[in-house]
C-alpha positions as CSV (number, residue, x, y, z in Angstrom):
1,X,-2.9,-15.6,4.0
2,X,-2.2,-17.2,0.7
3,X,0.1,-20.2,0.3
4,X,0.5,-23.2,-1.9
5,X,1.5,-23.9,-5.6
6,X,-0.9,-25.0,-8.3
7,X,-0.6,-25.6,-12.0
8,X,-3.6,-25.1,-14.3
9,X,-4.2,-24.7,-18.0
10,X,-5.8,-21.7,-19.6
11,X,-8.9,-22.4,-21.7
12,X,-9.6,-21.0,-25.1
13,X,-10.9,-17.7,-23.5
14,X,-7.7,-17.3,-21.4
15,X,-9.5,-18.3,-18.2
16,X,-7.9,-20.3,-15.5
17,X,-9.4,-22.0,-12.5
18,X,-8.5,-20.3,-9.2
19,X,-7.9,-23.2,-6.7
20,X,-10.7,-23.5,-4.2
21,X,-8.3,-23.1,-1.2
22,X,-7.2,-19.7,-2.6
23,X,-10.6,-18.7,-3.9
24,X,-12.2,-18.9,-0.5
25,X,-9.7,-16.2,0.8
26,X,-9.6,-14.2,-2.4
27,X,-13.3,-13.5,-2.8
28,X,-14.9,-12.6,-6.2
29,X,-13.2,-9.2,-7.0
30,X,-9.6,-9.3,-8.0
31,X,-6.9,-6.7,-8.9
32,X,-4.0,-7.8,-11.1
33,X,-0.8,-5.9,-11.6
34,X,2.6,-6.6,-13.3
35,X,5.1,-7.5,-10.6
36,X,6.8,-4.4,-9.3
37,X,9.9,-6.6,-8.7
38,X,12.1,-6.3,-11.8
39,X,13.5,-9.8,-11.2
40,X,10.1,-11.5,-11.1
41,X,8.3,-11.8,-14.4
42,X,4.9,-12.6,-12.9
43,X,1.5,-11.1,-12.1
44,X,0.4,-10.1,-8.6
45,X,-3.2,-10.9,-7.8
46,X,-4.9,-9.1,-4.9
47,X,-8.2,-9.6,-3.2
48,X,-10.4,-6.5,-2.8
49,X,-9.2,-6.1,0.8
50,X,-5.5,-6.7,-0.1
51,X,-5.8,-4.2,-2.9
52,X,-7.3,-1.6,-0.7
53,X,-4.5,-2.0,1.8
54,X,-1.9,-1.6,-1.0
55,X,-3.7,1.4,-2.5
56,X,-3.8,3.1,0.9
57,X,0.0,3.0,0.9
58,X,0.0,4.8,-2.5
59,X,-2.2,7.6,-1.1
60,X,0.3,8.2,1.8
61,X,3.2,8.7,-0.5
62,X,4.9,12.0,-1.1
63,X,3.5,13.0,-4.5
64,X,5.9,15.9,-4.8
65,X,8.7,13.3,-5.1
66,X,9.5,12.3,-8.7
67,X,10.2,8.7,-7.8
68,X,6.9,8.3,-6.0
69,X,5.0,9.8,-8.9
70,X,6.7,7.5,-11.4
71,X,6.2,4.3,-9.4
72,X,2.5,5.3,-8.8
73,X,2.1,5.8,-12.5
74,X,3.7,2.6,-13.4
75,X,1.8,0.4,-11.0
76,X,-1.6,2.1,-11.0
77,X,-1.9,2.6,-14.8
78,X,-1.6,-1.1,-15.3
79,X,-4.2,-2.3,-12.8
80,X,-6.6,-4.8,-14.3
81,X,-9.8,-5.5,-12.4
82,X,-11.4,-8.9,-12.6
83,X,-14.1,-11.1,-11.2
84,X,-13.9,-14.8,-10.5
85,X,-17.0,-16.3,-12.2
86,X,-19.4,-18.9,-10.7
87,X,-17.2,-21.7,-12.1
88,X,-14.2,-20.4,-10.1
89,X,-12.4,-19.0,-13.2
90,X,-10.7,-15.7,-13.9
91,X,-9.8,-14.3,-17.3
92,X,-6.2,-13.2,-17.9
93,X,-6.0,-10.3,-20.4
94,X,-3.6,-10.5,-23.3
95,X,-1.3,-7.7,-22.0
96,X,-0.7,-9.4,-18.6
97,X,-0.4,-12.8,-20.2
98,X,2.3,-11.5,-22.6
99,X,4.2,-9.7,-19.8
100,X,4.4,-12.9,-17.8
101,X,5.2,-15.1,-20.8
102,X,2.2,-17.3,-20.0
103,X,1.1,-19.4,-23.0
104,X,-1.2,-22.3,-22.0
105,X,-0.2,-23.4,-18.5
106,X,-0.1,-21.2,-15.5
107,X,1.5,-21.6,-12.1
108,X,-0.6,-20.1,-9.3
109,X,1.5,-19.4,-6.2
110,X,0.3,-18.1,-2.8
111,X,2.6,-15.5,-1.3
112,X,1.3,-14.4,2.0
113,X,-0.9,-11.3,1.2
114,X,-1.2,-11.9,-2.6
115,X,-1.2,-14.6,-5.3
116,X,1.4,-14.7,-8.0
117,X,0.8,-15.9,-11.5
118,X,3.8,-17.3,-13.4
119,X,4.6,-19.1,-16.6
120,X,6.0,-22.6,-15.8
121,X,9.3,-21.6,-17.3
122,X,9.7,-18.4,-15.3
123,X,8.6,-20.2,-12.1
124,X,11.2,-22.9,-12.7
125,X,13.9,-20.1,-13.1
126,X,12.7,-18.5,-9.8
127,X,12.9,-21.8,-8.0
128,X,16.4,-22.5,-9.4
129,X,17.5,-19.0,-8.1
130,X,16.1,-19.9,-4.7
131,X,18.3,-22.9,-4.5
132,X,21.4,-20.7,-4.2
133,X,19.8,-17.9,-2.2
134,X,20.6,-17.9,1.6
135,X,17.6,-17.8,3.8
136,X,19.4,-16.6,7.0
137,X,18.4,-13.0,6.3
138,X,14.7,-13.8,6.6
139,X,15.0,-14.1,10.4
140,X,12.7,-17.1,10.3
141,X,13.4,-20.3,12.3
142,X,12.6,-23.2,10.1
C-alpha cells in the first residue's frame, strides 16, 4: 500500500529521490505509464508486482474488441521501465516529464497500489477539484 505526499526536485539528469517509505514497498524495478485517467495529467508508477497484476488484467481482455485493443496499445506502448539506483533515485524520461508538465519540482503521491508523479501545478489543480467533490460515493466511513 502506497500513501503520503512528498515534494522533491529533479537533478540535472532528471532524477528524483523516491522517498524511503515508498521505496521500501516499491523495490528496485519500476514501470511508469501516462495516467489512463484523462482528467489526471500525471504519471503512474508501479512496482514489479503491481505491474504484473495490472499486466495480467490486459491479458484477460477480449482482444477481438476494438476498444480493448486500442486501450492496450495506448497504455502498453508507453510503458517505461526504470530502476531505482543505490542512491534511491529514479530517472524520469523526457517524454513522460513533458506529458505531466514536470519541470524542476515533482510531487510524489502514494495512491494505494501505485505511486503518482505530478507537477506541483497539476497537483494543486487536482487538490482544488477535490475540495468540491463529494466523498459519499466512496462508501468509506471517515
